[in-house]
C-alpha positions in Angstrom: 227.9 309.0 65.9 224.0 307.2 66.4 223.8 304.0 64.8 220.8 303.0 63.1 217.9 300.7 64.8 218.4 297.2 63.4 214.9 295.7 60.9 215.7 293.0 62.5 213.9 292.8 65.7 210.1 292.5 66.5 208.7 295.4 66.7 206.4 295.2 69.4 203.4 296.9 67.8 202.8 294.2 65.3 198.7 293.3 64.9 197.4 291.5 67.2 197.1 287.9 66.3 193.3 288.2 67.2 193.1 290.8 63.7 195.7 289.1 61.5 192.8 286.3 61.8 189.9 289.0 61.9 191.4 290.7 58.0 192.2 286.9 56.9 189.4 285.9 57.4 186.8 288.9 55.8 189.1 288.7 53.1 188.3 284.6 53.0 185.0 285.2 52.0 184.7 288.3 50.0 183.7 290.3 52.9 184.3 294.3 54.0 184.1 295.9 57.0 182.6 298.7 58.9 182.2 300.1 62.7 180.9 301.4 64.5 182.1 301.7 68.4 181.6 303.3 71.8 183.5 302.1 74.6 186.1 301.9 72.4 186.0 304.6 70.5 187.8 303.8 67.1 189.7 300.9 68.6 188.9 298.1 66.9 188.9 299.7 63.7 192.2 301.0 64.1 193.9 297.4 65.6 192.3 295.5 61.7 194.2 298.8 59.9 197.5 297.4 62.0 197.9 294.0 59.7 198.9 295.0 56.3 196.9 294.4 53.5 194.2 295.3 55.8 192.6 297.9 52.8 191.7 294.7 51.7 188.9 295.0 54.2 188.4 297.5 56.1 185.6 300.5 55.6 185.5 302.7 58.0 184.0 303.6 61.6 182.2 305.7 63.3 182.8 307.0 66.4 179.8 307.4 68.8 180.9 308.2 72.5 178.2 310.1 73.0 174.5 308.5 72.7 173.4 311.3 70.6 176.1 310.7 67.7 174.7 307.0 68.2 171.5 308.0 66.9 172.8 310.7 64.7 175.6 308.9 63.0 175.2 305.2 62.9 171.6 305.4 62.8 169.9 304.0 66.1 166.7 304.3 66.6 165.7 307.0 69.3 162.4 304.6 70.2 165.1 301.6 70.7 167.7 304.2 72.3 165.0 305.0 74.5 163.6 302.2 75.9 166.6 300.4 76.0 169.0 302.7 76.7 173.2 302.7 74.7 174.4 300.3 76.6 172.2 297.2 75.5 172.3 294.5 73.4 169.0 296.4 71.1 171.6 299.5 70.7 174.7 296.5 70.0 173.2 295.7 67.2 171.5 298.7 65.4 174.9 300.0 65.6 176.1 296.8 63.9 174.0 297.2 61.0 173.9 301.0 61.0 178.0 300.8 60.5 177.8 298.4 57.5 175.6 300.2 55.8 176.9 303.7 57.4 180.4 302.6 55.8 179.3 300.6 53.0 180.6 297.2 54.5 178.8 293.7 54.3 179.5 293.5 58.3 179.4 296.1 60.6 180.8 295.3 64.0 179.3 296.9 67.1 180.1 298.4 70.2 178.6 299.9 74.2 179.4 298.9 77.2 180.2 300.1 80.2 184.4 300.9 80.6 183.9 302.6 84.0 184.7 303.5 86.8 181.5 304.2 87.4 178.3 302.4 86.4 176.1 303.3 84.2 172.5 303.1 83.2 172.6 301.1 85.1 175.0 298.1 84.0 178.2 297.7 86.5 181.5 298.1 84.7 182.8 295.6 82.6 179.5 295.1 80.8 179.4 294.9 77.4 177.5 294.1 74.7 179.0 293.8 70.7 176.5 293.5 67.7 177.6 292.0 65.0 175.5 292.1 61.3 176.9 289.5 58.5 175.4 288.9 54.9 172.9 286.5 55.3 171.0 286.5 58.1 169.3 288.9 61.1 172.0 291.0 63.2 172.7 289.3 67.1 174.8 290.6 69.7 176.7 288.9 72.0 177.2 290.2 76.2 180.4 290.0 77.8 181.6 290.7 81.2 185.3 291.8 81.2 187.4 292.0 84.8 189.7 294.9 84.5 190.6 298.8 84.8 188.9 300.6 82.0 192.1 300.5 79.2 191.6 296.6 80.4 188.5 296.0 79.1 188.2 298.4 75.7 191.6 295.8 74.9 189.0 292.7 75.5 186.1 294.1 74.3 188.2 294.2 71.1 189.4 291.3 71.0 186.3 290.1 72.4 184.3 291.8 69.1 187.8 290.4 66.8 187.7 287.0 66.9 183.5 287.1 67.4 184.6 288.4 62.8 186.9 285.6 62.7 183.6 283.5 63.5 181.1 285.1 61.4 183.2 285.0 59.0 184.1 282.0 59.2 180.3 280.7 59.2 180.2 278.8 63.4 177.0 281.0 65.1 178.4 279.5 68.7 178.1 282.9 70.3 175.5 284.3 69.4 172.6 285.5 72.3 169.2 284.4 71.1 167.7 286.5 72.2 165.5 288.0 69.7 167.9 289.3 66.8 165.9 292.1 65.3 168.4 295.2 64.4 166.5 298.3 66.2 165.3 298.8 62.7 
């Protein structure tokens, strides 16, 4: 006779603390979230969705892995992609704005970068830009240089984006790149 699994055992797929904090911070502000993800391919939205009660904040997400979809789905202006490339702070900001708009959310998060194994547009592996769009201020982006293999870079980018969400929802402006806050649109 097979024994039933114990419900007392801790779950190995418990939501990440960063995702719990992001959901809590967004709920506290009454903000909803939309994502436009390139290198993370939906990992941020999926990680948020693991948190019980995430439906109160998560509106949806766009997977914009292909450069053309950054324009077609997330409304990144062609001029931004032509001038700055798919992996740039300008594109990350435009992705964030597009995510919020397309998902009907208060907050948008856009991620673009190079997970490897090869460079892209002359950018080294580990180069990541996280764009954020929140009510009451222009969109901004944060550059990251992340070590590791593809999986490690993607996970670290997700965790960084969630941490930046917590900071943004708390009104803390640390981490802004201050190198231009135009949304790219």
